[in-house]
C-alpha positions as CSV (number, residue, x, y, z in Angstrom):
1,M,-83.2,5.0,-61.5
2,R,-82.7,2.1,-59.1
3,L,-81.0,0.2,-61.8
4,A,-78.5,3.0,-62.4
5,V,-77.7,3.2,-58.7
6,A,-77.3,-0.6,-58.6
7,L,-75.0,-0.5,-61.6
8,L,-72.9,2.3,-60.1
9,M,-72.6,0.3,-56.8
10,V,-71.5,-2.8,-58.7
11,G,-68.9,-0.8,-60.7
12,S,-67.6,0.7,-57.5
13,L,-67.3,-2.7,-55.8
14,L,-65.5,-4.1,-58.8
15,G,-63.1,-1.2,-58.8
16,T,-62.4,-1.7,-55.1
17,A,-61.9,-5.5,-55.7
18,R,-59.3,-4.7,-58.4
19,S,-57.5,-2.3,-56.1
20,V,-57.5,-4.8,-53.2
21,A,-56.3,-7.5,-55.6
22,A,-53.4,-5.3,-56.8
23,D,-50.1,-6.0,-55.1
24,P,-49.4,-3.0,-52.8
25,S,-45.9,-4.1,-52.2
26,K,-45.1,-3.4,-55.9
27,P,-45.0,0.3,-56.8
28,T,-46.4,1.5,-60.1
29,A,-43.9,2.2,-62.8
30,P,-44.2,6.0,-62.3
31,A,-43.5,5.7,-58.6
32,A,-40.2,4.0,-59.4
33,Q,-39.4,6.5,-62.1
34,E,-40.1,9.4,-59.8
35,D,-37.5,8.2,-57.2
36,P,-34.3,6.9,-58.7
37,T,-33.0,5.9,-55.3
38,Y,-36.0,3.7,-54.7
39,A,-35.6,2.2,-58.2
40,E,-31.9,1.5,-57.5
41,G,-32.9,-0.2,-54.2
42,V,-35.3,-2.5,-56.0
43,K,-32.5,-3.3,-58.5
44,A,-30.1,-4.1,-55.7
45,V,-32.7,-6.5,-54.1
46,K,-33.2,-8.3,-57.4
47,R,-29.4,-8.8,-57.6
48,G,-29.4,-10.1,-54.0
49,D,-27.2,-7.1,-53.0
50,Y,-29.1,-6.5,-49.7
51,A,-26.4,-4.3,-48.1
52,S,-26.6,-1.8,-51.0
53,A,-30.4,-2.1,-51.0
54,I,-30.5,-1.2,-47.3
55,R,-28.6,2.0,-47.9
56,Y,-30.9,3.0,-50.8
57,F,-34.1,2.3,-48.8
58,E,-32.7,4.0,-45.7
59,D,-32.1,7.1,-47.9
60,V,-35.7,6.9,-49.2
61,V,-37.3,6.6,-45.8
62,A,-35.2,9.4,-44.5
63,R,-36.7,11.6,-47.2
64,D,-40.2,10.1,-47.2
65,E,-41.1,8.7,-43.8
66,R,-44.6,7.7,-45.1
67,N,-43.3,5.3,-47.8
68,A,-44.7,1.9,-46.6
69,N,-43.2,0.2,-49.7
70,A,-39.7,1.4,-48.9
71,Y,-40.0,0.3,-45.3
72,N,-41.3,-3.1,-46.5
73,W,-38.2,-3.5,-48.8
74,L,-35.9,-2.2,-46.0
75,A,-37.3,-4.7,-43.6
76,Y,-37.1,-7.5,-46.2
77,C,-33.4,-6.8,-46.8
78,T,-32.7,-6.6,-43.1
79,R,-34.3,-10.0,-42.6
80,Q,-32.3,-11.4,-45.6
81,R,-29.1,-10.2,-43.9
82,G,-30.0,-12.3,-40.9
83,D,-31.6,-9.8,-38.5
84,A,-35.2,-10.9,-38.3
85,A,-35.8,-9.1,-34.9
86,K,-34.7,-5.8,-36.3
87,A,-36.8,-6.4,-39.5
88,V,-40.0,-6.9,-37.4
89,A,-39.7,-3.4,-36.1
90,I,-39.3,-2.0,-39.6
91,Y,-42.2,-4.1,-40.9
92,E,-44.3,-2.6,-38.1
93,K,-43.4,0.9,-39.4
94,A,-44.7,-0.1,-42.9
95,L,-47.9,-1.5,-41.3
96,A,-48.4,1.6,-39.2
97,I,-48.4,3.6,-42.4
98,D,-50.5,1.1,-44.4
99,P,-52.2,-1.5,-42.3
100,K,-53.4,-3.3,-45.4
101,H,-50.0,-3.7,-46.9
102,R,-50.2,-7.4,-47.9
103,G,-46.4,-7.7,-48.6
104,A,-45.5,-6.4,-45.2
105,H,-48.0,-8.8,-43.5
106,E,-46.6,-11.8,-45.4
107,Y,-43.0,-10.9,-44.7
108,I,-43.5,-10.0,-41.0
109,G,-45.2,-13.3,-40.6
110,E,-42.2,-15.0,-42.1
111,A,-39.9,-13.0,-39.8
112,F,-41.9,-14.2,-36.8
113,L,-41.5,-17.8,-38.0
114,V,-37.7,-17.2,-38.2
115,L,-37.9,-16.0,-34.6
116,G,-39.9,-19.1,-33.6
117,D,-43.1,-17.1,-32.9
118,L,-45.8,-19.1,-34.6
119,P,-48.8,-17.3,-32.9
120,K,-47.6,-13.9,-34.2
121,A,-47.1,-15.4,-37.7
122,K,-50.7,-16.8,-37.6
123,E,-52.0,-13.3,-36.6
124,H,-50.7,-11.9,-39.8
125,L,-52.0,-14.9,-41.8
126,A,-55.4,-14.1,-40.4
127,V,-55.1,-10.5,-41.4
128,L,-54.1,-11.6,-44.9
129,D,-57.1,-13.9,-45.0
130,K,-59.3,-10.9,-44.5
131,L,-57.4,-8.5,-46.8
132,C,-57.3,-10.9,-49.8
133,F,-60.8,-10.5,-51.2
134,L,-59.7,-13.1,-53.8
135,P,-56.9,-15.6,-53.2
136,C,-53.6,-13.7,-53.2
137,E,-50.0,-14.8,-53.4
138,E,-49.1,-13.2,-50.0
139,Y,-51.7,-15.3,-48.2
140,S,-50.8,-18.5,-50.0
141,D,-47.0,-18.0,-49.4
142,L,-47.4,-17.3,-45.7
143,K,-49.9,-20.1,-45.3
144,K,-47.4,-22.5,-46.8
145,A,-44.6,-21.2,-44.6
146,V,-46.8,-21.6,-41.5
147,R,-47.8,-25.2,-42.6
148,D,-44.1,-26.1,-43.3
149,Y,-43.1,-24.7,-39.9
150,E,-45.9,-26.6,-38.1
151,T,-45.4,-29.9,-39.8
152,S,-41.7,-29.8,-39.2
153,G,-42.1,-29.0,-35.5
154,G,-40.5,-25.6,-36.0
155,R,-37.4,-26.9,-37.8
156,V,-38.4,-25.6,-41.3
157,R,-38.3,-21.8,-41.3
158,P,-38.5,-19.3,-44.1
159,T,-35.3,-18.8,-46.0
160,S,-33.9,-16.0,-48.2
161,S,-34.6,-17.8,-51.4
162,K,-37.5,-15.6,-52.7
163,S,-37.5,-11.9,-53.5
164,N,-40.0,-9.3,-52.6
């Protein structure tokens, strides 16, 4: 009986680890298929058409104010268009909905670096360090951005070269 309970616990932990390791900033295929506006927003981001993507994601969050992924994309596009301060407020909405949203933590950290706020960026790096049960891309990317910022004396800041 104890063996069965132990096996169930291990299975449960492995399932949890898989869900933690999954990228919460990337919706499942059915989620994108269910909301064509969201899917069009993602396509616009991939094309680098941030103005259009912003309109799509604004529409999505107007209809679904609990969509952390849409807020994360909206903030990302806003930051790519040059308004990191406005993006921070939108990332905060995503994180209020889903405090474990790894993509939002990475990108808000980068936004803080753009704004010259290294301590705030490091706060989000610390959160990612705890969220990433196994090494994750979001933690690695923000850690590199923080390191580049620090070693350059604040001259090297995140750019718009990568996509969400």
